[in-house]
C-alpha positions as CSV (number, residue, x, y, z in Angstrom):
1,M,0.0,0.0,0.0
2,A,1.1,3.6,-0.7
3,S,2.2,5.8,2.2
4,P,-0.8,7.7,3.5
5,S,0.9,11.2,3.3
6,L,2.2,10.6,-0.2
7,R,-1.1,9.2,-1.3
8,S,-2.9,12.2,0.1
9,T,-0.5,14.6,-1.6
10,A,-1.0,12.9,-5.0
11,L,-4.8,12.9,-4.5
12,V,-5.0,16.6,-3.6
13,C,-2.7,17.7,-6.3
14,T,-4.5,15.6,-8.9
15,T,-7.9,16.9,-7.8
16,V,-6.9,20.6,-7.8
17,S,-5.2,20.3,-11.2
18,A,-8.3,18.6,-12.6
19,V,-10.5,21.4,-11.2
20,L,-8.3,24.1,-12.8
21,A,-8.2,22.3,-16.1
22,L,-12.0,21.9,-16.1
23,L,-12.5,25.6,-15.3
24,V,-10.2,26.5,-18.2
25,V,-11.8,24.2,-20.7
26,G,-15.3,25.3,-19.5
27,G,-14.3,28.9,-20.1
28,W,-14.8,30.3,-16.6
29,D,-14.4,34.0,-17.1
30,P,-12.8,35.1,-13.8
31,L,-10.0,32.6,-14.2
32,L,-9.5,33.4,-17.9
33,A,-9.5,37.1,-17.1
34,F,-6.8,36.6,-14.4
35,D,-4.7,34.6,-16.9
36,A,-5.0,37.3,-19.5
37,H,-4.2,40.1,-17.1
38,V,-1.1,38.5,-15.6
39,A,0.2,37.4,-19.0
40,S,-0.3,40.9,-20.5
41,E,1.4,42.7,-17.7
42,L,4.5,40.4,-17.8
43,H,4.6,40.6,-21.6
44,R,4.7,44.4,-21.4
45,T,7.6,44.2,-19.1
46,A,9.4,41.7,-21.4
47,L,9.1,44.1,-24.3
48,A,10.4,47.0,-22.1
49,E,13.4,45.1,-20.6
50,P,15.2,43.2,-23.4
51,G,18.2,42.3,-21.2
52,W,16.1,40.8,-18.5
53,T,14.1,39.0,-21.3
54,R,17.3,37.5,-22.7
55,L,18.2,36.2,-19.3
56,N,14.8,34.6,-18.9
57,R,15.1,33.0,-22.3
58,L,18.5,31.5,-21.3
59,L,17.1,30.1,-18.1
60,S,13.9,28.8,-19.7
61,D,15.3,27.4,-22.9
62,W,18.5,25.9,-21.6
63,V,19.0,25.8,-17.8
64,W,15.5,24.7,-16.9
65,D,14.5,23.2,-20.3
66,T,12.5,20.0,-20.2
67,W,15.4,18.1,-21.8
68,T,17.8,19.5,-19.2
69,M,15.5,18.2,-16.4
70,R,15.3,14.8,-18.1
71,A,19.0,14.7,-18.5
72,L,19.4,15.4,-14.8
73,L,17.0,12.6,-14.0
74,A,18.9,10.3,-16.3
75,A,22.2,11.2,-14.5
76,V,20.6,10.4,-11.2
77,C,19.4,7.0,-12.6
78,L,23.0,6.3,-13.7
79,W,24.3,7.2,-10.3
80,L,21.8,4.8,-8.7
81,L,23.0,2.1,-11.1
82,L,26.6,2.6,-10.1
83,R,25.6,2.4,-6.5
84,G,24.0,-0.9,-7.1
85,A,20.4,0.3,-6.9
86,A,19.3,-0.9,-10.4
87,R,15.7,-1.5,-9.3
88,L,15.3,2.0,-7.9
89,A,17.0,3.5,-11.0
90,A,14.5,1.7,-13.2
91,W,11.6,2.9,-11.0
92,V,12.8,6.5,-11.2
93,A,13.3,6.3,-15.0
94,G,9.8,4.7,-15.4
95,T,8.3,7.6,-13.4
96,G,9.9,10.1,-15.6
97,L,8.7,8.4,-18.7
98,A,5.1,8.1,-17.3
99,G,5.2,11.8,-16.5
100,A,6.3,12.7,-20.1
101,L,3.6,10.5,-21.6
102,L,0.9,12.0,-19.3
103,Q,2.0,15.5,-20.2
104,Q,1.7,14.9,-23.9
105,A,-1.7,13.1,-23.6
106,L,-3.2,16.0,-21.6
107,K,-1.9,18.6,-24.0
108,A,-3.6,16.7,-26.8
109,L,-6.8,16.3,-24.7
110,F,-7.2,19.9,-23.6
111,D,-5.6,21.5,-26.8
112,R,-5.5,25.0,-25.2
113,D,-4.1,27.8,-27.4
114,R,-1.0,29.6,-26.2
115,P,-1.0,33.3,-25.7
116,R,-0.6,35.3,-29.0
117,W,1.2,38.6,-29.3
118,E,1.9,41.1,-32.0
119,Q,5.5,41.3,-30.8
120,P,6.4,37.8,-29.3
121,V,9.7,37.5,-27.4
122,D,9.8,33.7,-27.5
123,S,7.9,30.8,-29.1
124,A,6.8,27.3,-28.3
125,Q,5.1,24.4,-29.9
126,F,2.2,22.2,-29.1
127,A,-0.7,23.0,-26.8
128,A,-0.4,25.1,-23.7
129,L,-2.1,23.1,-20.9
130,P,-0.3,21.8,-18.9
131,S,3.1,23.5,-19.1
132,G,5.6,20.9,-20.0
133,H,8.5,22.9,-18.5
134,A,6.6,23.3,-15.2
135,M,5.5,19.7,-15.0
136,T,8.8,18.3,-15.8
137,A,10.7,20.5,-13.4
138,A,8.2,19.7,-10.5
139,L,8.3,16.0,-11.2
140,T,12.2,15.9,-11.4
141,C,12.7,18.0,-8.3
142,A,10.1,16.1,-6.3
143,L,11.8,12.9,-7.2
144,L,15.2,14.3,-6.2
145,L,13.9,15.4,-2.8
146,W,12.4,11.9,-2.2
147,L,15.6,10.2,-3.3
148,V,18.0,12.3,-1.1
149,R,15.8,11.4,1.9
150,L,15.4,7.8,0.9
151,R,19.2,7.3,0.4
152,G,20.0,9.0,3.7
153,V,22.0,11.9,2.2
154,R,23.6,14.3,4.7
155,P,21.4,17.1,6.0
156,G,23.6,19.8,4.5
157,V,23.4,18.3,1.0
158,R,19.6,17.8,1.5
159,R,19.1,21.5,2.3
160,A,21.1,22.5,-0.8
161,V,19.0,20.2,-3.0
162,L,15.8,21.6,-1.4
163,W,16.8,25.2,-2.2
164,G,17.9,24.3,-5.7
165,C,14.7,22.5,-6.4
166,A,12.6,25.4,-5.0
167,V,14.4,28.0,-7.2
168,T,14.1,25.7,-10.2
169,V,10.4,25.0,-9.9
170,A,9.4,28.6,-9.1
171,G,11.9,30.0,-11.7
172,V,10.8,27.9,-14.6
173,G,7.2,28.7,-13.9
174,F,7.9,32.4,-13.9
175,T,9.9,32.4,-17.1
176,R,7.2,30.5,-19.1
177,V,4.6,33.2,-18.3
178,Y,7.1,36.1,-18.5
179,L,8.1,35.0,-22.0
180,G,4.5,34.9,-23.1
181,V,4.3,31.2,-24.1
182,H,2.0,30.1,-21.2
183,W,-0.9,31.3,-19.1
184,P,-0.5,31.2,-15.3
185,T,-2.9,28.3,-15.0
186,D,-0.8,26.2,-17.4
187,V,2.1,26.6,-15.0
188,V,0.2,25.9,-11.8
189,T,-1.5,22.8,-13.4
190,G,1.9,21.6,-14.5
191,W,3.4,22.0,-11.0
192,L,0.5,20.1,-9.4
193,L,0.6,17.3,-11.9
194,G,4.4,16.9,-11.6
195,I,4.1,16.7,-7.8
196,A,1.2,14.3,-8.1
197,V,3.1,11.8,-10.3
198,A,6.2,12.0,-8.1
199,A,4.2,11.5,-4.9
200,A,2.2,8.6,-6.3
201,S,5.4,6.9,-7.5
202,A,7.2,7.5,-4.2
203,G,4.3,6.2,-2.2
204,L,4.1,3.0,-4.3
205,W,7.8,2.2,-4.1
206,R,8.6,-0.7,-1.9
207,P,12.2,-1.8,-1.3
208,R,13.0,-5.4,-1.8
209,A,12.5,-7.4,1.3
210,V,15.6,-8.8,2.9
211,R,15.3,-12.4,3.8
212,R,16.6,-13.3,7.2
213,A,18.3,-16.6,7.8
214,R,16.2,-18.8,10.1
215,P,18.1,-19.6,13.3
216,R,19.1,-23.2,13.6
217,E,17.4,-25.2,16.2
218,P,19.8,-26.8,18.7
219,R,20.2,-30.5,18.1
220,E,18.9,-32.8,20.8
221,S,21.6,-34.5,22.7
222,R,21.5,-38.2,22.3
223,P,22.1,-40.4,25.4
224,G,25.7,-41.9,25.3
């Protein structure tokens, strides 16, 4: 059975992301108006600050790109293999693949248009909902946080990973909206789905049971 806390996290994140997606698809005006307002304000800033925009493109398209996150996860799987944890490495790799497939399936299902601008500062392909960058970053970082705890990594390293993950997840979400290629709800939905997949996977993981040798029963002494 899955861990109750992880199972609850996966359920809550899945439920909230589903509600957001349904509100978007259903055309709920307050949410769509919020999306349009935030995206428009950030796009205006992006046009006015070309240097800051170039930095955001560098971070979004290279440092926090989906393929960068997947390469990081692949490196972690390789490290686990070298440490003799082949089964755990396969589990993590499978989780990453499942997240990527789910992401593409939902994009095709919702088929939400991306923001359109007269003066775009960046471009992206495929549908908008959920944000692939946000979902991949959240999934990767959530798995990393689970792994450092599972493997008993030192507290100092664990804190560094936590801060790095927090900056990555928040940063990539901001850059996608700032660059005008996603609506805010795309990013939030992506975050929630990434955490949901990672939490479900971590909760279902069970280490292989170690068989204990049965103690030998003392032999009965025979009368001499």
